[in-house]
C-alpha positions as CSV (number, residue, x, y, z in Angstrom):
1,H,16.0,6.8,-10.2
2,L,12.7,7.7,-11.8
3,G,11.9,6.2,-15.1
4,V,11.0,8.4,-18.0
5,K,8.7,6.9,-20.6
6,P,8.9,7.8,-24.2
7,Q,6.8,10.8,-25.1
8,P,4.3,11.0,-27.9
9,P,5.4,12.7,-31.1
10,G,5.4,16.4,-31.0
11,L,6.5,16.8,-27.4
12,S,10.0,18.1,-26.9
13,P,12.5,16.1,-24.8
14,K,12.5,19.0,-22.3
15,K,8.9,18.2,-21.4
16,Q,9.5,14.7,-20.3
17,V,8.1,14.1,-16.8
18,P,8.9,11.2,-14.5
19,E,6.1,8.6,-14.1
20,C,5.3,9.3,-10.4
21,V,5.0,13.0,-11.0
22,A,2.8,12.5,-14.1
23,A,0.4,10.3,-12.1
24,V,0.0,13.1,-9.5
25,Q,-0.6,15.7,-12.2
26,L,-3.6,13.8,-13.8
27,Q,-6.0,15.9,-11.8
28,G,-5.2,19.0,-13.9
29,E,-4.8,22.6,-12.9
30,G,-7.2,25.5,-13.3
31,G,-9.7,23.5,-15.4
32,K,-7.1,22.4,-18.0
33,D,-7.2,18.9,-19.4
34,P,-5.2,16.7,-17.1
35,F,-3.4,14.9,-20.0
36,P,-2.1,15.9,-23.5
37,A,-4.5,16.3,-26.3
38,V,-3.0,13.3,-28.2
39,Y,-4.6,11.1,-25.5
40,S,-8.0,12.8,-25.5
41,D,-9.6,9.6,-27.1
42,L,-8.4,7.7,-24.1
43,A,-10.0,10.0,-21.5
44,D,-12.4,7.2,-20.3
45,V,-9.4,5.2,-19.2
46,F,-8.8,7.8,-16.5
47,S,-12.5,8.1,-15.5
48,E,-13.3,7.6,-11.8
49,R,-16.6,6.1,-12.7
50,E,-15.1,3.6,-15.1
51,C,-12.3,2.5,-12.8
52,N,-14.8,1.5,-10.1
53,Q,-16.6,-1.2,-12.1
54,L,-15.7,-4.4,-13.9
55,P,-15.7,-4.5,-17.7
56,P,-18.8,-6.2,-19.3
57,H,-18.7,-10.0,-19.9
58,R,-17.4,-11.1,-23.3
59,S,-17.4,-14.3,-25.3
60,T,-13.7,-14.6,-24.6
61,D,-14.0,-14.7,-20.8
62,C,-12.3,-17.7,-19.2
63,A,-13.6,-19.4,-16.1
64,I,-11.2,-20.4,-13.3
65,E,-12.3,-23.6,-11.7
66,L,-11.6,-23.8,-8.0
67,I,-11.2,-27.0,-6.1
68,P,-13.4,-27.0,-2.9
69,G,-11.3,-27.2,0.3
70,A,-7.9,-26.8,-1.5
71,K,-5.2,-25.0,0.4
72,L,-2.7,-22.5,-1.0
73,P,0.8,-23.8,-1.4
74,K,3.4,-22.6,1.2
75,L,5.6,-20.1,-0.6
76,R,8.8,-18.5,0.7
77,M,8.5,-14.8,1.5
78,Y,10.3,-12.5,-0.9
79,A,13.0,-10.2,0.5
80,M,11.7,-7.1,2.2
81,A,13.5,-4.0,3.6
82,P,13.3,-3.7,7.4
83,K,10.9,-0.7,7.0
84,E,8.5,-3.0,5.0
85,L,8.3,-5.7,7.7
């Protein structure tokens, strides 16, 4: 079952698109914008250049202190389908 997310105001229920299909359609067709105009202010979120770099450091950054030589805990594997093993 493919989940259908709520659509922005102004789009009819007939234009709802499953998430996995919408992700494939982000490339656009024939030079058209790859996403609805209501999201045009968020275009940089989908930028190839922006997604390949880390965000700038901020005053709210938190450091994670690592213990030298510490080992990861042994955790049980989660259930996997035979195809995934």
